[in-house]
N, C-alpha and C positions, 0 to 999 in steps of 0.2 A: 435575389440578396435577401430580400425580405426573413427568407425560412435562414439563409444562415445565419445572421441576426441574430433568429427568437433561439435555434438552437446553442448557440455560445450563452446567451442569457439563461438559459436554461439548463446547462452543460455546469455552469461555472459556480455555485454553490457545490452540490455534490463531488465535483472535482478537488475543488479547493477541500474540502474539508477531508475526503479521503487521506491525500496526500500528507495535507498538512498534520493532523490527528495522530497519523501513524507516526510521524515524528515524534510529535508531545507527546506519544507514550513511552517510548523508548529515553527518552530524559527523565518521565516520572517514574518509569522503573527504576532509574540506572538509579536515580532521586535516593530512592526509599531503599536501596543497597548498598550505599555509602556514598555513590560517586557523584557529586556537588558539581560536575562540570557546567553541564545544561542549565543547572538551575542560574548560576551565576554569569553565565550567559544570555540569561535571558529566553532558554528557548522552550523550559515546559508555559509553552501558553497556546491560546486556541485562536492570538490574531495570527491569522494568514500570512500580512506583511511579513512577519518575523521567520517565516519559513519557507517562503517564496525564492525558489531559482527562477529567474527569468525566463531558460531556455525548458527545465524538465516539467515546472509547472502552469507554465503557459503556453507556449509555444510549442514544443510538443505532444499534449492535448489537442493544441485546437487542431493540427496537421490531422491527427487521426482522426478528429474528428470527421473533416471536410476531408480527405482522402479515401479513410478508410481503413480496415486492419485494427489490428491489436493495439488497445483504447487504454494507453497508459503514463505515465509518469513518472518525477519525482519533486521531493522539495530537499533543500540544503541538508543535507546532513545532519542530523545531532552530535555535535562531540562529544562521546562519551570516553572515559580514562580507565580503561576497562581493569586498568592494576590498583585503582583505588576503589573498586567493590570489596566489601569483605571477605566474600568468599571469589578470588576471578572467577577462575575455570566454572566452576558451578551458579554463579546468579549469572554471567555470560549468557546462559539459557535463556532466562525469565526477561533479561535487557532485550533480547533477540526479539524473542516470540512475542514481546510485546505486542509490536506496529502489526505483523498481521492477525495479533486477537484481535487488535483495533479495526482492522480493515473488515474481517470477520462480523463484529458484532455492529458495525454501520451496515455489512448489507441485511444483517438482519433485522434492522430499524428504517433501512427503505423501503425494506417486502412490507412492511406495517403500515408504511405511508400509501402503499401502492394501495390495501385493503382498504385504510380509509377514503382513496382516492373514490373506488368501488360502492365506495357508502351513502356518495352525495354525485349520482349518474346526473351527467347535464349541467353542472353545476360551473359560473365560470371559469372555478380555480382547479379543476377536475381533473382537464386534461394536462395543463403544465407541471400538475403536479403527477400525474402519473405517467410523463417525461421523463421529470427528474431526478423520480426514484428508479424506473427502470436503468437510467444513467448511472443514479447511486452504487446501483448493489451489481450492475456490468464492472465500473472500475474499482471498486472494491473488493470484488471478486478475483479480478485481474491480479493486482496489484499485490493482494492474499497467496496468491499461487504461487504468482513469479516468484516473490521474495521469499518462499520458501523455499525456491532450490538448493539443494549444497553446495551453491558456490559461494564461495567467500570473494565480495563482502556484502554477497548480500546474506540477509537475515539465515537463512537457511543454511548457509553456511559457516554461520556465528555458531546455533545449534548444533551442527555436527560435532565441532573443535571443540563444544562443550562437552559433550557424550562419548565424543573419543578416548582410548586409550591415549596416554602423550604424543607417545610416540608416533601415534596416525595423526594426531590431533594437528601437532608441529609441521608434519610433514603435507595436512591439508592445508593450515593457514599460509604457505610459502607460496600457496595458488593466488591470494589476495590480492598481488598488485597486477596481475595479471587477468582477474575476472572479468571487471567491466569489460575487456575487449574480447576474453570468449565470451560473453553474453552478446556483444553487438554482434560475433559473428553467426550464432545461430541465431537472432533475429533479423535476419538478411537471408538468410536462407529459411528452407518450412522448418528446418527440426526443431525450432522453439516453440513454434506451432502444433508440432508432433507431441510433444513435452507435455504442454502445461492445457492442452484442447479436452484430453479425459478427465482432467483434473478438475476443470473448469466444467466441467460438462458435472460430475461428482458434486462437487460444491454447491450449483445451482440445482440439482435436484433436493437436495438436500432442502435448502430455504426456501422451494417450490410446495414443501412438504406443508407449511405455514401459509399458503395464496390460499 
């Protein structure tokens, strides 16, 4: 029990930051390109309370920590009115990719925390810092890879809709109401693991270059 409590305490900060900064990044970039929806809703904030979803931000990450498997979760989606963007189809790409990009940046920052922890061997704080950073890298890389899958409403689906010609983009966008069910179906089978494991490994190899 003590080990579990310690694990939750160490994991809380990187998981909260990974999920909430991902959503805040969407809102910030949407505001930059003309959509004030997230700003007016108070969602461009580093305060995790504004983004927490009880199931996706707390329960699911805790269960995956305890039971094993793919460590991931989600926050309350930031409201984005794509029609309010100055160039909706083109600007959608930057709004969508902002979340995964923030996760990649955080993964590299946690890698620097690992290097910092290695600089103080035997320190009281070194081991918790190391554990926190390892979880931070893992959750951010998984969130980035998962969200870049070209399946609406995931960010990768938005990117694909932005890049495809109008007809194909419209056809792909029609999948959105069923996207979550498709993702759940992939998650309860080995298929999702087959898809994201090689991509996860590629990003981890890139991060290992700075360690």
